[in-house]
C-alpha positions in Angstrom: 0.1 -0.4 0.0 1.2 3.4 -0.7 1.3 5.1 2.4 3.7 5.0 5.2 3.0 3.0 8.5 3.7 4.6 12.1 6.0 3.1 14.5 4.0 0.9 16.8 5.1 1.5 20.4 5.0 -1.5 23.1 1.6 -1.3 24.2 0.3 -1.3 20.4 -0.5 2.3 20.1 0.4 4.0 16.9 2.8 6.9 17.2 2.5 9.8 14.6 4.9 9.4 11.4 6.7 12.9 11.6 9.4 12.5 13.6 10.0 16.5 13.7 6.2 17.3 14.9 6.3 14.0 17.3 9.4 15.5 18.9 7.3 18.9 19.3 4.1 17.3 20.7 6.3 15.3 23.3 7.9 18.3 24.5 4.6 20.3 25.0 3.3 18.2 27.9 6.6 17.7 29.3 6.8 21.6 29.8 3.3 21.5 31.3 4.4 18.3 33.7 7.1 20.9 35.2 4.3 23.0 36.0 2.4 22.2 39.6 -0.7 20.3 38.7 -3.0 23.0 39.9 -1.3 25.8 38.3 -3.4 27.2 35.4 -1.5 27.0 31.8 -3.4 30.0 30.2 -2.1 33.6 30.3 -5.3 35.2 31.6 -5.2 32.6 34.4 -1.9 33.0 35.3 -2.0 36.8 35.5 -5.2 36.8 37.5 -3.9 34.3 39.9 -0.7 36.4 40.3 -2.8 39.6 41.1 -5.0 37.9 43.3 -2.0 36.6 45.3 -0.7 40.1 45.3 -3.9 41.1 46.6 -4.1 38.9 49.4 -0.4 39.8 50.5 -1.3 43.5 50.1 -4.5 43.0 52.3 -2.7 40.9 54.7 0.1 43.7 55.0 -2.9 46.3 55.2 -4.9 44.4 57.5 -1.5 43.8 59.9 -1.0 47.9 60.2 -4.5 48.2 60.7 -4.5 46.0 63.5 -1.4 47.7 65.1 -3.2 50.9 64.8 -6.2 49.7 66.4 -4.3 48.1 69.3 -2.5 51.3 70.0 -5.8 53.2 70.2 -7.6 50.6 72.1 -4.5 50.5 74.5 -4.6 54.5 74.8 -8.4 54.2 75.7 -8.2 51.6 78.0 -5.2 53.4 80.0 -7.1 56.6 79.9 -9.9 55.0 81.4 -8.0 53.1 84.0 -6.1 56.0 85.1 -9.5 58.0 85.7 -11.6 55.5 87.2 -8.5 54.5 89.9 -8.4 58.3 90.8 -12.0 58.7 90.7 -11.9 55.7 93.0 -9.4 57.1 95.2 -10.7 60.5 95.5 -14.2 59.1 96.7 -12.4 57.1 99.7 -10.1 59.8 100.6 -12.8 62.0 101.2 -14.1 60.2 104.1 -13.1 59.2 107.6 -10.6 56.7 108.3 -13.3 54.4 110.1 -15.6 54.6 107.0 -13.4 54.4 104.2 -13.7 50.4 104.2 -17.4 50.7 104.2 -17.4 53.3 101.3 -15.4 51.2 99.3 -17.5 48.1 99.3 -20.5 50.1 98.5 -18.8 51.8 95.5 -19.3 50.7 92.1 -15.6 50.1 91.5 -16.3 48.7 87.5 -16.4 45.1 85.9 -13.3 43.1 87.1 -12.0 45.7 89.5 -11.4 45.2 93.1 -10.0 46.9 95.9 -9.4 46.8 99.7 -8.1 49.0 102.2 -4.6 48.0 103.9 -1.8 48.8 106.3 1.0 48.5 104.1 1.2 48.1 100.3 0.8 44.8 98.6 3.9 42.5 98.3 3.7 42.5 94.5 7.3 41.1 93.2 9.1 44.0 91.5 9.3 43.0 87.9 10.2 44.9 84.7 7.2 47.2 84.2 5.1 47.3 81.0 5.4 50.3 79.1 1.9 51.7 79.8 2.6 52.0 83.5 3.7 55.6 82.9 0.5 56.4 80.8 -1.5 55.7 83.6 0.1 57.8 85.8 -0.5 60.6 83.5 -4.0 59.7 83.2 -4.5 59.7 86.9 -3.3 63.4 86.9 -6.3 64.5 84.8 -9.0 63.9 87.8 -8.4 66.9 90.1 -7.8 66.0 93.8 -7.4 68.7 96.8 -3.8 69.2 97.9 -4.8 67.9 101.3 -6.2 64.6 100.2 -3.2 63.8 97.7 -1.8 60.4 98.2 1.4 60.6 99.6 2.9 57.7 97.5 1.7 55.7 94.4 2.9 52.1 93.4 1.7 50.6 89.9 3.0 46.9 89.7 2.5 44.9 86.2 4.5 42.8 84.0 4.9 43.8 80.1 2.0 41.1 79.1 -0.1 41.2 82.3 -3.6 41.2 82.1 -3.9 42.5 85.6 -2.4 45.6 87.1 -2.1 46.3 90.7 -2.3 50.3 92.0 -1.4 51.3 95.4 -2.0 54.6 96.7 -1.1 55.7 100.4 -3.6 57.6 102.1 -2.3 61.5 103.3 -3.1 60.0 106.8 -2.8 56.5 107.2 -3.4 53.4 105.2 -3.3 52.4 101.6 -5.9 51.9 98.6 -5.0 48.9 96.8 -6.6 48.6 93.5 -6.6 45.2 91.1 -7.5 46.7 87.8 -7.8 44.2 84.6 -6.3 45.0 81.4 -8.6 43.5 78.7 -6.7 42.3 75.7 -6.9 44.3 72.6 -9.3 43.1 70.0 -8.6 45.1 66.7 -11.5 43.1 64.4 -14.3 43.4 67.1 -16.5 45.7 64.7 -19.7 44.8 63.5 -18.9 46.5 59.8 -15.4 45.3 59.4 -15.8 42.0 58.2 -18.8 43.2 55.7 -16.3 46.0 54.6 -13.3 43.8 54.3 -15.3 41.0 52.2 -16.8 43.9 49.7 -13.5 45.5 49.2 -11.9 42.1 48.4 -14.8 40.9 46.1 -14.7 44.2 44.4 -10.8 44.2 43.9 -11.2 40.6 42.5 -13.5 41.6 40.1 -12.1 44.4 38.8 -8.8 42.2 38.6 -10.8 39.7 36.5 -12.1 42.2 34.3 -8.8 44.0 33.4 -6.9 40.6 32.9 -9.6 39.5 30.4 -9.5 42.6 28.4 -5.8 42.8 28.5 -5.4 39.3 27.3 -8.0 39.3 24.8 -5.7 40.6 22.2 -3.4 37.7 23.0 -6.5 35.2 22.3 -7.5 37.0 19.1 -4.0 36.6 17.9 -4.0 32.8 18.7 -7.0 32.2 16.9 -6.1 34.6 13.9 -2.8 32.2 13.7 -4.7 29.1 13.9 -7.2 30.6 11.1 -4.1 31.4 9.0 -3.0 28.0 9.5 -6.0 26.6 8.0 -6.8 28.9 5.3 -4.0 31.2 3.8 -6.8 33.8 2.8 -8.2 33.9 6.4 -9.4 37.8 7.2 -6.6 39.8 8.7 -6.6 41.0 12.2 -8.3 44.3 13.1 -5.7 46.7 13.8 -7.4 48.4 17.0 -6.4 48.7 20.7 -3.4 49.9 22.6 -0.4 50.8 20.6 1.3 47.4 21.5 -1.5 45.4 20.4 -1.9 47.7 17.3 1.9 46.9 16.4 1.5 43.2 16.8 -1.5 43.2 14.8 0.3 44.7 12.0 3.3 42.6 12.2 0.9 39.8 12.0 -1.0 41.1 9.2 2.2 41.8 7.3 3.5 38.4 8.1 0.2 36.7 6.7 0.4 38.7 3.5 3.9 37.6 2.8 3.1 34.0 3.6 -0.2 34.5 1.1 2.0 35.8 -1.5 5.0 33.4 -1.2 2.2 30.7 -1.4 0.4 32.4 -4.5 3.6 32.8 -6.2 4.7 29.1 -5.6 1.4 27.8 -6.6 1.4 30.0 -9.8 5.1 28.7 -10.6 3.9 25.2 -10.5 0.7 25.6 -12.3 2.7 27.5 -15.1 5.6 25.2 -15.2 2.9 21.9 -15.5 1.1 23.7 -17.9 3.8 24.5 -20.3 5.1 21.3 -20.2 1.8 19.7 -21.9 2.8 21.1 -25.4 6.1 19.4 -25.5 4.7 16.5 -24.2 2.3 16.4 -26.7 4.6 17.2 -29.6 6.8 14.2 -28.4 4.0 11.7 -28.5 3.2 12.6 -32.1 6.8 12.4 -33.3 6.9 9.1 -31.3 4.4 7.5 -33.7 7.1 7.8 -36.5 9.2 5.3 -34.5 9.4 2.4 -36.7 10.7 0.2 -34.0 7.5 -1.0 -32.1 9.1 -1.9 -29.1 10.9 1.4 -28.7 7.8 3.2 -29.6 5.8 1.3 -26.9 8.5 2.3 -24.3 9.0 5.7 -25.3 4.9 6.3 -25.5 5.1 4.9 -22.0 7.5 7.1 -20.6 5.5 10.1 -22.1 2.3 8.8 -20.4 4.3 8.5 -17.0 5.4 12.1 -17.6 2.0 13.4 -18.6 0.4 11.9 -15.6 2.9 13.4 -13.6 2.3 16.8 -15.1 -1.5 16.3 -14.5 -0.8 15.3 -10.8 1.3 18.6 -10.4 -1.5 20.7 -11.7 -4.0 18.9 -9.4 -1.6 19.7 -6.7 -1.5 23.4 -7.4 -4.9 24.0 -8.0 -5.8 22.5 -4.3 -3.5 24.9 -2.8 -4.9 27.6 -4.5 -8.6 26.2 -4.0 -10.9 28.7 -3.4 -14.0 26.6 -2.9 -16.2 27.9 -0.1 -16.7 25.7 3.1 -20.2 24.2 3.9 -21.9 22.0 6.2 -22.5 18.5 4.8 -23.0 14.9 6.0 -19.5 13.2 6.1 -21.0 9.9 6.2 -22.8 10.4 2.9 -19.6 11.8 1.5 -17.9 8.5 2.7 -20.1 6.0 1.4 -20.3 8.4 -2.0 -16.4 7.6 -2.1 -16.9 4.1 -1.4 -19.2 3.5 -4.0 -17.2 5.4 -6.7 -14.1 3.2 -5.5 -16.7 0.0 -6.0 -17.5 1.3 -9.7 -13.9 1.8 -10.5 -13.0 -1.5 -9.1 -15.9 -3.9 -9.1 -13.5 -7.2 -8.5 -12.9 -5.3 -5.2 -16.3 -4.3 -4.1 -16.7 -7.0 -1.4 -13.7 -5.9 0.3 -15.2 -2.3 0.9 -17.1 -1.4 4.1 -18.3 1.3 6.3 -18.9 1.2 10.0 -20.1 4.6 11.9 -23.2 6.5 12.6 -25.7 7.0 10.2 -25.1 11.1 10.2 -22.4 13.4 11.4 -22.4 17.1 9.9 -19.2 18.6 9.7 -18.0 22.0 7.8 -15.5 22.0 5.1 -14.5 22.1 1.3 -16.7 19.1 -0.1 -15.1 18.5 -3.4 -11.4 18.9 -1.6 -12.5 16.6 1.2 -13.7 14.1 -1.5 -10.6 14.1 -3.0 -8.4 13.5 -0.1 -10.4 10.3 0.9 -10.6 9.1 -2.3 -6.7 9.2 -2.6 -6.6 7.0 0.8 -9.2 4.6 0.0 -7.6 4.4 -3.2 -4.5 3.5 -2.2 -6.1 0.9 0.3 -7.6 -0.6 -2.4 -5.1 -0.5 -4.9 -2.1 -1.6 -2.7 -3.7 -3.2 0.3 -6.7 -5.2 -1.9 -9.4 -3.8 0.8 -10.6 -0.7 2.2 -12.6 -0.6 5.7 -13.5 2.7 6.6 -14.6 3.4 10.4 -16.2 6.7 11.4 -16.2 7.8 15.3 -16.6 11.1 17.3 -14.0 11.5 20.1 -12.9 14.8 22.0 -14.7 17.2 19.8 -13.2 15.5 16.4 -14.4 13.2 13.8 -11.9 9.9 13.7 -11.9 8.2 10.1 -9.9 4.9 10.2 -9.3 3.3 6.7 -7.6 -0.2 7.0 -6.3 -2.6 4.4 -5.0 -6.1 4.4 -1.5 -4.9 2.6 2.1 -5.8 3.9 2.3 -2.1 4.8 5.8 -0.1 4.6 8.9 -0.5 6.4 9.3 2.2 9.0 12.5 3.7 7.3 10.3 5.4 4.8 7.8 7.1 7.3 9.6 10.4 7.0 9.8 10.6 3.3 6.6 9.1 2.3 4.6 12.6 2.5 7.1 14.4 0.4 5.8 15.2 -3.2 6.8 13.1 -5.9 8.3 10.4 -3.6 7.4 6.5 -4.2 8.2 3.7 -2.1 7.9 1.3 -5.0 10.9 0.4 -6.5 10.0 -0.1 -9.9 9.1 3.5 -10.6 6.0 2.1 -12.9 3.3 4.8 -12.9 1.0 1.6 -12.9 2.5 0.2 -9.9 4.0 3.4 -8.1 1.7 6.3 -8.6 2.9 9.8 -9.1 3.8 10.4 -5.7 1.4 13.2 -4.9 -1.5 11.3 -3.7 -0.7 11.4 -0.1 0.9 15.1 -0.3 -2.5 16.2 -1.6 -4.8 14.5 1.0 -2.5 15.7 3.7 -2.7 19.2 2.4 -6.6 19.2 2.5 -7.0 17.8 5.7 -4.5 20.3 7.4 -6.1 23.0 5.4 -9.3 22.0 7.4 -7.7 22.1 10.7 -7.2 18.2 10.8 -4.6 15.5 9.8 -3.9 12.2 8.9 -1.4 9.9 10.4 -0.3 6.3 9.2 0.5 3.4 10.6 0.5 -0.7 10.5 -2.0 -2.6 12.1 -0.9 -5.3 14.7 -2.3 -8.1 12.8 -0.8 -6.8 9.3 -2.0 -4.1 6.7 -2.0 -0.7 7.0 -4.2 1.8 9.1 -4.7 5.5 7.8 -6.1 7.5 11.1 -8.1 11.0 9.7 -9.0 13.7 12.2 -11.2 16.3 11.4 -13.0 19.1 13.8 -16.2 17.8 14.2 
């Protein structure tokens, strides 16, 4: 059969025939495997994730600064309240007689958690490193006015840097001490009824704006990728709109310029091939006429056979050029009907092989493409299967949004060392170089060009039980 088998892996799977493309396809998953499994692979998602991570860091830093500020404010308010409360208690107690001070202190509303007692001596609180806020308590105690005669002779304040309870001992001007134990509540910087709501709203608003900005900024990149994909399928695809920011405009202009150069190069190549093929027809015709005057029948027959082969190669070249420059519009059609038509045409051309032709698949499958071009591509594959493999079993499946057409035969296949060259124009594996047995060497290149122009491809390989297999993929 005149198509190359692919290498067969140890598990029986078929590998792509093009070594360079195979290496490229293997490099892409390897690059992705180097990333964490949860790391996004698109530019938009990566940018969005980076912005959100940055937002989290900024929010955390801002909340930390906010917490420290609130702690300082709360501590300042608490110390002010403690100083004023302690001094107010002292002023009320010192104004009474010595015998009534204990009763007065007991009847007073000292405040939540505050305990007081009248003692002969200051409490035996160990002298530890005083916290920095004890000095602020002394300052705040001075805010409450006290008559000069009632001022405390000595004030002792004890506490540790992280204590939740301080002890204030104030000596009366006559006798005794007022001992107060005042709790120092822990600061609660997040204790606010609206803080959580405000924080959530701010975070959601920042995330939404980041998502919108990222999608808007990365949209030109997506458009560029889509335009490049369209250009790969159709060299006459419409150009990119040259609008947007300066960087986007420059990229669009550069892409459109590149597409125009590629289009001009393809057209020049196509015109050159078609012109050469067309111009060769005239001398070939003259040589055929002159060959009729050769007296030697054997030489005349050989000469005419060579001219017929040359004429077939020129015709195939013209077909190859017309296919490259084909402007047939793409329409929606039934792929199943097209495949059955190709098999029917092959059966009419080779009635002795009609029983070896078969189709398996759904009853209908609508795809979009150029009908005549795709028919030519499948006709080449089916024709090769019948000609060189004595059978053509066509199977149609749909997988991952693609139509998968498999053409199998019962031929011997081809050696693996011919795989990389089989798609080259005019290359033939058959050694006889006979046009009847080896063809012109353009059937597979034409079929592959057509399928690639439709966003698909063809992969060739050997069947495990013998014979060759052609696997065609098309967007469904």
